[in-house]
N, C-alpha and C positions, 0 to 999 in steps of 0.2 A: 446753127445759131438760132436762138429763140428770142423773140421780141415780145414783150408783154405790154400791150397798148395802154393798160391802166396807168402806166408811168407817164404816158403822154397826156393824160387827163381824161377822166371818165366822161366829161361833157361831149367829147368827140366820138366816143365809142359806146356809150350807154351802159357801161358795166365792165366787169372783168372778162377779158378775152385773151387767150394766148394764141399767137400766130406763129406757126412754124415757118421758118424762112430758110432759103438756100443762099449760100454765098454765090455771088454773080459768076465767078470763075467756074465753080463746080456745075452750076446750072447750064452754062454755055457749053462746057465740055461734054456733059451728059447729052445735051440736045444737038451737039455738033454744030454750034453756032460759032463761026470764026470772025465775023465782022458785024458790027452794029453801026448803022448809019446815024441814028439818033437815039440816045438813051435819056429817058426822063426819070428823074429821081425825086420822089416826094414821099418821104418816110418818117415824117413827124418827129425829128430830133435824133434819129439814129444814123444820120448821114456820115458822121466821122468814121464810125466803125465800118460801114460799107466801103467807103472810099479807101480807108487804110488797108482793108483786106483785099480789095480788088484793084488797087492802084496800078500795078503793072499790066494787068489784063486791060483795064480801061485805056491806059496810055497806048497800048499796041493795037487795040481792036475797036475803039469807039471813035467815030468821026466827030460828032457833036454831042454835047451833054447839056441838058437843061436841068437845073437843080433848084428846088425850092428850099429856102433856108428860113428857119424860124429860130431866132437867137434864143428866145426864152426856152423852147423845147430842147435845143441842143445843150444848153446849160443844165436843164433839169434832168435829162435822160443820160447824158454822157459826161457831164461836168466839164464841158469844153466851152470855149468862147468862140464867137463868130470868126475872129481872126485866126484861131487855130484851124478852123475849117478852110478859110481862104488860103492859108499857107499850103495845105495839102492839095487843094484844087490847083493852085498855081504850080505845084510840082508835077502835075499831070498835064496841064494844058498851058500853051503859050499865050492864048488869047482868052481873057475872061471879061465878060461884060455884065453889068447889072441891067436888068430890064426894068425901066422905070414904070411903076404900077399905074401912074396917071397918064403920062404922055406916050408910053410904049417905046420911048427912046432907049437906045443902048448906050450906057455909060461905061467907057473903058476903065477897067480896074487894074490894068497891068502895072501902073506906076504906084499903086497903093498897097501897102502891107497892113494898113489899119482901116477897116471899113468905117470906123467912127469919125474919121477926119475928112471924109469926102465932102467938099462944099455942097450944101443944099440937100444932103441925104436925110438929114433930120427934119427938114421942113415938111415935105410931103412925099411919101408917107414916112412915118417914123421907122427907123432901122429895127427897133425891137419888135416890130410886127413881122410880117412875112415878106421876103424878097425872093425874086427869081434871078438866077444867073444863067447865061448861055456861055458855053466854053467850047473851044476848038483849037486845033494846032495849025 
């Protein structure tokens, strides 16, 4: 899989760069990694592809996942909406929490299928910026 960062915005990368990437499953198999306690994902809009391709591996082998979501980048790079990503995350993990950027509080998302209707989420900070989720079973 190749990811071309210029799609994510040259302001972040200073020009055209092609980054060669490995699928998580293949990398872990090659390195003989059978268990990941905490997986941090911050890949500037390519989250849907990574989760889709590694869904079964993550479900079986990852204890906790922290994922940064940028709804603008997800739409720009993969033509997906933030709720498409939430749906796949919830198919992997039973417990999904938003980490509030200001207070650090964990907001449970288990009862929500639409991140845009969570009371207070548009106030501080806006959802269309960057959000972090913590997920576990």
